[in-house]
N, CA, C and O of each residue as an XYZ file, in Angstrom:
632
protein
N     -14.839      3.750    -18.744
C     -14.854      4.676    -17.420
C     -15.494      5.286    -17.143
O     -15.942      6.004    -18.037
N     -16.000      5.475    -15.828
C     -17.199      5.698    -14.657
C     -16.920      7.334    -14.823
O     -15.808      7.769    -15.121
N     -17.913      8.055    -14.624
C     -17.576      9.584    -14.623
C     -18.194      9.416    -13.301
O     -19.357      9.054    -13.124
N     -17.249      9.731    -12.284
C     -17.563     10.311    -10.953
C     -17.141     11.463    -10.571
O     -16.153     12.017    -11.053
N     -17.877     11.935     -9.645
C     -17.872     13.660     -8.876
C     -17.152     12.988     -7.373
O     -17.636     12.010     -6.802
N     -15.939     13.716     -6.897
C     -15.414     13.829     -5.355
C     -15.950     14.645     -4.858
O     -15.923     15.765     -5.368
N     -16.749     14.376     -3.499
C     -17.136     15.233     -2.852
C     -16.657     14.878     -1.588
O     -16.562     13.668     -1.379
N     -16.264     15.810     -0.506
C     -15.645     15.731      0.366
C     -16.817     15.522      1.529
O     -17.928     16.050      1.465
N     -16.382     14.688      2.561
C     -17.234     14.274      3.504
C     -16.588     15.127      4.555
O     -15.364     15.226      4.464
N     -17.258     15.839      5.657
C     -16.982     16.909      6.458
C     -17.631     16.192      8.016
O     -18.530     15.352      7.964
N     -17.127     16.584      9.146
C     -17.906     16.007     10.296
C     -19.341     16.726     10.475
O     -19.860     16.567     11.580
N     -20.073     17.526      9.492
C     -21.467     18.297      9.368
C     -22.195     17.268      8.856
O     -23.411     17.430      8.961
N     -21.614     15.636      8.012
C     -22.460     14.886      7.372
C     -22.848     13.936      8.098
O     -23.633     13.047      7.769
N     -22.126     14.130      9.488
C     -22.486     13.283     10.528
C     -23.313     13.743     11.431
O     -23.293     14.897     11.860
N     -24.321     12.600     11.872
C     -25.444     12.849     12.400
C     -25.472     12.351     14.014
O     -25.594     11.141     14.200
N     -25.395     12.982     14.846
C     -25.412     12.212     16.389
C     -26.386     11.718     16.926
O     -27.396     12.395     17.121
N     -26.321     10.737     17.199
C     -27.692      9.692     17.634
C     -27.208      9.025     19.145
O     -26.014      9.118     19.430
N     -28.071      8.404     20.036
C     -27.926      8.255     21.000
C     -26.795      7.083     21.398
O     -26.530      6.098     20.708
N     -26.283      7.389     22.502
C     -25.319      6.890     22.740
C     -25.513      5.238     23.089
O     -26.620      4.807     23.413
N     -24.457      4.459     23.002
C     -24.643      2.768     22.781
C     -24.727      2.858     24.238
O     -24.452      3.785     25.000
N     -25.185      1.641     24.452
C     -25.242      0.554     25.843
C     -23.659      1.413     27.106
O     -23.681      1.418     28.337
N     -23.017      1.747     26.590
C     -21.615      1.836     27.356
C     -21.692      3.475     27.308
O     -20.639      3.988     27.687
N     -22.552      4.258     26.984
C     -21.940      5.680     27.036
C     -21.250      6.118     25.972
O     -20.682      7.208     25.894
N     -21.299      5.153     25.029
C     -20.070      5.962     24.059
C     -20.699      6.681     22.931
O     -21.803      6.290     22.552
N     -20.057      7.814     22.275
C     -21.282      8.630     21.397
C     -21.066      7.504     20.436
O     -20.352      6.503     20.490
N     -21.961      8.005     19.471
C     -22.154      7.295     18.098
C     -23.023      8.381     17.024
O     -24.022      9.058     17.267
N     -22.435      8.289     16.096
C     -22.827      8.683     15.047
C     -23.347      7.952     13.849
O     -23.160      6.740     13.745
N     -24.154      8.813     12.710
C     -24.667      8.133     11.495
C     -24.065      8.894     10.486
O     -24.102     10.116     10.624
N     -23.482      8.387      9.433
C     -23.555      8.861      8.092
C     -24.656      8.289      7.142
O     -25.130      7.187      7.420
N     -24.958      8.755      6.381
C     -25.333      7.962      5.032
C     -24.823      7.609      4.044
O     -23.953      8.249      3.453
N     -25.496      6.011      3.532
C     -24.328      5.255      2.948
C     -23.702      5.718      1.469
O     -22.719      5.297      0.860
N     -24.802      6.893      1.099
C     -24.051      7.202     -0.196
C     -22.832      7.976      0.090
O     -22.048      8.106     -0.850
N     -22.494      8.582      1.364
C     -21.192      9.560      1.330
C     -20.070      8.669      0.965
O     -19.111      9.194      0.399
N     -20.037      6.830      1.314
C     -18.933      6.632      1.259
C     -18.768      5.507      0.213
O     -19.370      4.475      0.509
N     -17.860      5.484     -1.317
C     -17.925      5.269     -2.348
C     -17.266      3.725     -1.952
O     -16.542      3.426     -1.002
N     -17.945      2.656     -3.336
C     -17.776      1.434     -3.353
C     -16.639      1.469     -4.420
O     -16.557      2.244     -5.373
N     -15.617      0.283     -3.999
C     -14.547      0.036     -4.820
C     -14.983     -0.532     -6.533
O     -14.282     -0.426     -7.540
N     -15.872     -0.925     -6.452
C     -16.622     -1.950     -7.506
C     -18.008     -1.175     -7.950
O     -18.666     -0.440     -7.213
N     -18.265     -1.466     -9.155
C     -20.038     -1.467     -9.471
C     -21.067     -2.084     -9.154
O     -21.322     -3.278     -9.306
N     -21.596     -1.381     -8.765
C     -22.737     -2.651     -8.345
C     -24.191     -2.090     -8.787
O     -24.196     -1.000     -9.359
N     -25.716     -2.905     -8.517
C     -26.726     -2.247     -8.909
C     -27.338     -1.403     -7.962
O     -26.815     -1.457     -6.849
N     -28.133     -0.769     -8.061
C     -28.750      0.086     -7.041
C     -29.279     -0.797     -5.982
O     -29.243     -0.394     -4.820
N     -29.754     -1.930     -6.255
C     -30.611     -2.627     -5.118
C     -29.237     -3.523     -4.244
O     -29.531     -4.063     -3.178
N     -28.183     -3.601     -4.621
C     -27.206     -4.523     -3.581
C     -26.103     -3.022     -2.872
O     -25.177     -3.114     -2.066
N     -26.664     -1.742     -3.551
C     -25.428     -0.907     -3.129
C     -25.530     -0.385     -1.733
O     -24.607      0.373     -1.433
N     -26.363     -0.588     -0.868
C     -26.255     -0.383      0.607
C     -26.011     -1.461      1.287
O     -25.583     -1.415      2.440
N     -26.284     -2.683      0.579
C     -25.607     -3.911      1.592
C     -24.114     -3.976      1.045
O     -23.282     -4.263      1.906
N     -23.776     -3.821      0.135
C     -22.382     -3.702     -0.434
C     -21.436     -2.308      0.666
O     -20.328     -2.507      1.163
N     -22.233     -1.000      0.814
C     -21.648      0.180      1.186
C     -21.176     -0.469      2.593
O     -20.062     -0.534      3.112
N     -22.800     -1.048      3.128
C     -22.692     -1.503      4.814
C     -21.049     -2.162      4.902
O     -20.145     -1.640      5.554
N     -20.937     -3.261      4.189
C     -19.870     -4.377      4.188
C     -18.446     -3.634      4.044
O     -17.443     -3.708      4.754
N     -18.700     -2.928      2.935
C     -16.873     -2.145      2.739
C     -16.992     -1.149      3.668
O     -15.814     -0.925      3.950
N     -17.793     -0.266      4.450
C     -17.671      0.536      5.412
C     -17.118     -0.464      6.890
O     -16.609      0.046      7.888
N     -17.310     -1.586      6.750
C     -16.175     -2.195      8.148
C     -15.211     -2.233      7.509
O     -14.610     -3.243      7.875
N     -14.490     -1.581      6.504
C     -12.822     -1.985      6.157
C     -12.418     -0.546      6.222
O     -11.322     -0.241      6.694
N     -13.284      0.384      5.753
C     -13.012      1.918      6.001
C     -12.934      2.472      7.399
O     -12.100      3.249      7.863
N     -13.998      1.900      7.983
C     -13.958      2.325      9.427
C     -14.426      1.547     10.069
O     -15.592      1.671     10.446
N     -13.588      0.388     10.434
C     -13.700     -0.709     11.449
C     -14.463     -0.503     12.732
O     -13.949      0.297     13.513
N     -15.537     -1.045     13.079
C     -16.148     -1.126     14.188
C     -17.927     -0.200     13.622
O     -18.835      0.201     14.350
N     -17.819     -0.159     12.261
C     -19.017      0.451     11.872
C     -20.091     -0.771     11.635
O     -19.862     -1.980     11.655
N     -21.136     -0.194     11.441
C     -22.497     -1.578     11.197
C     -23.710     -0.440     10.635
O     -23.720      0.781     10.477
N     -24.890     -1.753     10.394
C     -25.674     -0.961      9.363
C     -26.484     -0.354     10.607
O     -26.482     -0.990     11.660
N     -27.241      0.977     10.502
C     -27.931      1.339     11.438
C     -29.494      1.337     11.145
O     -30.186      1.791     10.233
N     -29.822      0.430     12.643
C     -31.255     -0.245     12.406
C     -31.964      0.984     13.083
O     -32.096      1.009     14.307
N     -32.368      1.884     12.374
C     -33.614      2.797     13.016
C     -34.512      3.389     12.254
O     -34.239      3.469     11.056
N     -35.598      3.864     12.660
C     -36.309      4.207     11.539
C     -36.065      6.084     11.367
O     -36.594      6.772     10.495
N     -35.450      6.410     12.085
C     -35.236      7.963     12.299
C     -34.193      8.333     11.161
O     -34.165      9.517     10.825
N     -33.554      7.674     10.694
C     -32.690      7.708      9.824
C     -32.202      6.677      8.766
O     -31.219      5.967      8.973
N     -33.002      6.625      7.521
C     -32.844      5.679      6.674
C     -31.307      5.993      5.773
O     -30.630      6.969      5.451
N     -31.273      4.319      5.603
C     -29.741      4.090      5.149
C     -28.596      4.673      5.646
O     -27.976      5.568      5.072
N     -28.268      4.111      6.847
C     -27.491      4.682      7.277
C     -26.335      3.662      7.903
O     -26.645      2.530      8.275
N     -24.805      4.229      7.995
C     -24.285      3.172      8.716
C     -23.477      4.823     10.111
O     -23.314      6.041     10.034
N     -23.178      3.407     11.454
C     -23.521      3.949     12.639
C     -22.084      3.330     12.643
O     -21.798      2.338     11.973
N     -21.076      4.089     13.569
C     -19.640      4.298     14.300
C     -19.960      4.976     15.747
O     -20.667      5.936     16.053
N     -19.110      4.042     16.552
C     -19.345      4.310     17.957
C     -17.731      5.040     17.883
O     -16.765      4.368     17.521
N     -17.605      6.493     18.277
C     -16.113      7.308     18.236
C     -16.472      7.971     18.830
O     -17.650      8.314     18.928
N     -15.288      8.474     19.585
C     -14.704      9.891     20.241
C     -13.954     10.738     19.237
O     -14.096     11.952     19.384
N     -13.235     10.357     18.310
C     -12.552     10.816     17.436
C     -13.183     10.905     15.948
O     -12.921     10.078     15.075
N     -14.060     12.027     15.765
C     -14.761     11.782     14.733
C     -13.569     12.003     13.244
O     -13.450     11.381     12.188
N     -12.960     13.011     13.742
C     -12.281     13.437     12.238
C     -11.214     11.965     11.882
O     -10.494     11.931     10.884
N     -11.261     11.310     12.465
C     -10.193     10.033     12.090
C     -11.073      9.286     10.855
O     -10.532      8.745      9.890
N     -12.728      9.371     11.096
C     -14.010      8.806     10.501
C     -13.770      9.393      9.374
O     -13.842      8.674      8.378
N     -13.433     10.793      9.190
C     -14.025     11.972      8.090
C     -12.949     11.395      7.089
O     -13.079     11.125      5.896
N     -11.606     11.259      8.098
C     -10.553     11.079      6.853
C     -10.621      9.899      6.527
O     -10.756      9.793      5.308
N     -10.589      8.948      7.055
C     -10.781      7.612      6.567
C     -11.593      7.498      5.304
O     -11.101      6.918      4.337
N     -12.986      8.090      5.239
C     -13.993      7.793      4.315
C     -13.319      8.912      3.233
O     -13.329      8.635      2.033
N     -12.825      9.986      3.634
C     -12.063     10.919      2.582
C     -11.335     10.135      1.454
O     -11.514     10.157      0.236
N     -10.311      9.315      2.352
C      -9.243      8.753      1.912
C      -9.569      7.682      0.518
O      -9.085      7.559     -0.607
N     -10.667      7.014      1.304
C     -11.406      6.021      0.528
C     -12.207      6.190     -0.690
O     -12.358      5.301     -1.528
N     -12.710      7.357     -0.754
C     -13.419      8.262     -1.736
C     -12.287      8.569     -2.719
O     -12.305      7.821     -3.697
N     -11.561      9.242     -2.714
C     -10.176      9.967     -3.469
C      -9.601      8.845     -3.984
O      -9.357      8.949     -5.186
N      -9.241      7.597     -3.380
C      -8.563      6.237     -4.146
C      -9.031      5.760     -4.886
O      -8.413      5.279     -5.836
N     -10.691      5.680     -4.719
C     -11.889      5.230     -5.791
C     -12.106      6.266     -6.830
O     -12.379      5.813     -7.941
N     -12.039      7.690     -6.705
C     -12.331      8.670     -7.714
C     -11.071      8.416     -8.800
O     -11.261      8.202     -9.997
N      -9.739      8.481     -8.153
C      -8.278      8.159     -8.878
C      -8.524      7.165     -9.432
O      -8.431      7.337    -10.647
N      -8.842      6.027     -9.129
C      -8.912      4.684     -9.726
C      -9.688      4.685    -10.900
O      -9.385      4.090    -11.935
N     -11.053      5.606    -10.653
C     -11.550      5.503    -11.900
C     -11.611      6.419    -12.849
O     -12.359      6.348    -13.824
N     -10.710      7.459    -12.575
C     -10.349      7.952    -13.539
C      -9.382      7.611    -14.721
O      -9.710      8.026    -15.832
N      -8.039      6.785    -14.573
C      -7.323      6.128    -15.310
C      -7.843      4.887    -15.561
O      -7.212      4.347    -16.470
N      -9.049      3.970    -14.979
C      -9.938      2.801    -15.764
C      -9.374      1.605    -15.260
O      -9.605      0.488    -15.723
N      -8.404      1.930    -14.011
C      -7.920      0.644    -13.511
C      -8.024      0.936    -11.947
O      -8.242      2.081    -11.552
N      -7.830     -0.340    -10.899
C      -8.069     -0.364     -9.841
C      -6.455     -0.251     -8.998
O      -6.184     -0.924     -8.003
N      -5.649      0.595     -9.552
C      -3.877      0.309     -9.198
C      -3.662      1.421     -8.099
O      -2.562      1.365     -7.549
N      -4.302      2.173     -7.784
C      -3.623      3.541     -6.944
C      -4.264      3.215     -5.310
O      -5.447      3.143     -4.979
N      -3.009      3.053     -4.443
C      -3.702      2.927     -3.040
C      -3.316      4.352     -2.646
O      -2.472      5.052     -3.205
N      -4.132      4.691     -1.507
C      -3.988      5.964     -0.772
C      -3.924      5.536      1.071
O      -4.659      5.810      2.020
N      -2.752      4.810      0.932
C      -2.263      4.463      2.278
C      -0.973      4.420      2.363
O      -0.237      4.120      1.423
N      -0.556      4.758      3.646
C       0.911      4.505      3.988
C       1.330      3.217      4.629
O       2.499      2.939      4.897
N       0.442      2.561      4.821
C       0.903      1.240      5.632
C       0.539      0.495      4.229
O      -0.552      0.245      3.716
N       1.689      0.274      3.866
C       1.782     -0.935      2.353
C       3.171     -1.222      2.424
O       3.967     -0.347      2.766
N       3.619     -2.659      2.057
C       4.680     -2.855      1.606
C       5.448     -2.352      0.284
O       5.290     -2.737     -0.874
N       6.328     -1.379      0.796
C       7.048     -0.531     -0.114
C       7.785     -1.538     -0.836
O       8.338     -0.986     -1.786
N       7.978     -2.486     -0.811
C       8.673     -3.341     -1.472
C       7.711     -3.596     -3.127
O       8.176     -3.629     -4.266
N       6.740     -3.693     -2.817
C       5.479     -4.064     -4.011
C       4.823     -2.752     -4.730
O       4.097     -2.844     -5.721
N       5.150     -1.597     -4.143
C       4.231     -0.637     -4.377
C       5.169      0.264     -4.399
O       6.177      0.157     -3.700
N       4.926      1.379     -5.298
C       5.884      2.901     -5.557
C       5.217      4.151     -5.225
O       4.144      4.409     -5.771
N       5.950      5.283     -4.048
C       5.003      6.440     -4.331
C       4.829      7.228     -5.404
O       5.755      7.584     -6.134
N       3.765      7.507     -5.540
C       3.849      8.475     -6.919
C       3.113      9.723     -6.746
O       3.142     10.522     -7.683
N       2.491      9.998     -5.745
C       1.823     11.536     -5.782
C       1.477     11.724     -4.026
O       1.180     10.810     -3.256
N       1.626     13.238     -3.684
C       1.085     13.744     -2.932
C      -0.302     14.574     -3.234
O      -0.212     15.627     -3.865
N      -1.628     14.090     -2.773
C      -2.729     14.697     -3.050
C      -2.697     15.706     -2.085
O      -2.839     15.486     -0.882
N      -2.480     17.008     -2.673
C      -2.497     17.978     -1.461
C      -3.994     19.050     -1.268
O      -4.342     19.769     -0.331
N      -4.649     18.749     -2.647
C      -5.956     19.688     -2.863
C      -6.989     19.061     -2.398
O      -8.071     19.640     -2.493
N      -6.943     17.805     -1.814
C      -8.297     17.055     -1.475
C      -8.064     16.519     -0.212
O      -8.968     15.885      0.333
N      -6.812     16.702      0.426
C      -6.403     16.292      1.836
C      -7.327     16.769      3.123
O      -7.913     17.849      3.045
N      -7.397     16.297      3.805
C      -8.270     17.173      4.934
C      -6.587     17.876      6.097
O      -5.452     17.428      6.258
N      -7.160     18.841      6.515
C      -6.886     19.824      7.063
C      -5.450     19.661      7.027
O      -4.712     19.205      7.899
N      -5.107     20.216      5.601
C      -3.709     20.495      4.867
C      -2.441     19.083      5.573
O      -1.266     19.358      5.817
N      -3.053     17.633      5.784
C      -2.377     16.641      5.821
C      -2.242     16.000      4.513
O      -3.274     15.479      4.091
N      -1.025     15.910      3.656
C      -1.279     15.189      2.630
C      -1.503     13.868      2.320
O      -0.902     13.002      2.955
N      -2.488     13.498      1.199
C      -2.833     11.833      1.348
C      -1.784     11.330      0.145
O      -1.968     11.679     -1.021
N      -0.512     10.358      0.598
C       0.196      9.806     -0.334
C      -0.640      8.771     -1.134
O      -1.477      7.968     -0.723
N      -0.251      8.975     -2.205
C      -1.223      7.509     -3.171
C       0.051      6.581     -3.435
O       1.169      7.001     -3.139
N      -0.119      5.392     -3.960
C       1.033      4.386     -4.586
C      -0.117      3.406     -5.609
O      -1.314      3.149     -5.740
N       1.064      3.146     -6.106
C       0.659      2.088     -7.091
C       1.506      0.891     -7.277
O       2.507      0.894     -6.560
N       1.372     -0.089     -8.021
C       2.386     -1.268     -7.943
C       3.500     -1.020     -8.621
O       3.235     -0.215     -9.514
N       4.759     -1.362     -8.627
C       5.949     -1.433     -8.942
C       5.966     -1.405    -10.274
O       6.556     -0.579    -10.971
N       5.157     -2.535    -10.717
C       5.186     -3.314    -12.086
C       4.193     -2.247    -13.344
O       4.041     -2.435    -14.551
N       3.713     -1.241    -12.538
C       2.523     -0.307    -13.105
C       2.965      0.766    -13.822
O       3.347      1.559    -12.962
N       3.184      1.393    -15.211
C       3.390      2.588    -15.583
C       3.042      3.988    -14.673
O       1.929      4.509    -14.609
N       4.022      4.366    -14.128
C       3.776      5.428    -13.135
C       3.582      6.816    -13.675
O       3.018      7.756    -13.114
N       4.181      6.781    -14.937
C       4.263      8.396    -15.514
C       2.625      8.445    -16.433
O       2.068      9.523    -16.642
N       2.167      7.415    -16.793
C       0.856      7.275    -17.175
C      -0.226      7.842    -16.278
O      -0.997      8.768    -16.528
N      -0.138      7.155    -15.266
C      -0.999      7.757    -14.294
C      -0.493      9.271    -13.472
O      -1.340     10.004    -12.962
N       0.559      9.503    -13.446
C       0.921     10.995    -13.145
C       0.083     12.045    -14.302
O      -0.745     12.931    -14.091
N       0.543     11.652    -15.297
C      -0.134     12.505    -16.420
C      -1.526     12.567    -16.553
O      -2.155     13.540    -16.970
N      -2.091     11.247    -16.099
C      -3.903     11.592    -16.235
C      -4.087     12.287    -14.937
O      -4.892     13.217    -14.968
N      -3.529     12.042    -13.839
C      -4.170     12.784    -12.503
C      -3.632     14.141    -12.774
O      -4.430     15.050    -12.548
N      -2.392     14.502    -13.233
C      -2.011     15.889    -13.070
C      -2.776     16.608    -14.200
O      -3.148     17.732    -13.863
N      -3.183     16.158    -15.749
C      -3.854     16.751    -16.373
C      -5.223     17.287    -16.049
O      -5.756     18.290    -16.523
N      -5.879     16.122    -14.819
C      -7.242     16.587    -14.417
C      -7.180     17.816    -13.013
O      -8.123     18.362    -12.440
N      -5.686     17.955    -12.779
C      -5.846     19.001    -11.902
C      -5.712     18.540    -10.567
O      -5.809     19.330     -9.627
N      -5.484     17.253    -10.390
C      -5.938     16.829     -9.240
C      -4.954     16.501     -8.087
O      -5.271     16.223     -6.930
N      -3.497     16.598     -8.693
C      -2.461     15.937     -7.777
C      -1.337     16.962     -7.988
O      -1.460     17.635     -9.011
N      -0.315     17.200     -7.253
C       1.021     17.829     -7.253
C       1.640     16.605     -6.679
O       1.067     15.917     -5.834
N       2.853     16.341     -7.167
C       3.673     15.517     -6.764
C       5.352     15.998     -6.007
O       6.334     16.438     -6.604
N       5.273     15.862     -5.300
C       6.847     15.883     -4.591
C       8.113     14.809     -4.235
O       7.991     14.507     -3.048
N       8.736     14.445     -4.554
C       9.927     13.181     -4.059
C      10.491     13.540     -2.577
O      11.321     12.808     -2.038
C-alpha cells in the first residue's frame, strides 16, 4: 500500500500566463499537483502526468516555456471547474491507494448497473459540494466503507 497525502488544489495554485492566439485566458499548474493513477518512476512522471491531465482536464497540454518548468496549461474561462476536476481526480486516487485496489470512482456519470454508490465525501469537497464515490457492484462495499471511515475521510448518506 502506498502512503500518499491528499493536498487540495486551489485557484491560487494556477498561474495566469499570456492568452492564446484567440485571446482566451490561459493558466498553468505544476504537474505535481495532478496525481497519477499508477506508480511510475521519476523520469516518466512528467510525461505520464501530461498524458493523464488530458483526461482530467480536456484541452490541457504540456506547457512549452522556460518561465515555468514542468507545467500543464489549460485555456479556461472557468478555473473553478478545472480545480474541481483535479481535486476529484486526486481524491479518487488517494482513496484507491488507501484500500490498496483501484476500485473507487469519483464521478456521477457512470453506468449505475455496474457500479454502486458508497459514500459522499464532504470533507474534501470543494465549495461544500459533495463528491460522490462509486465502486463496482461485485466489490465488498462494507470493506471499503470501513477503511475510509476509519481514516476519517468519509461520511455516507443514502
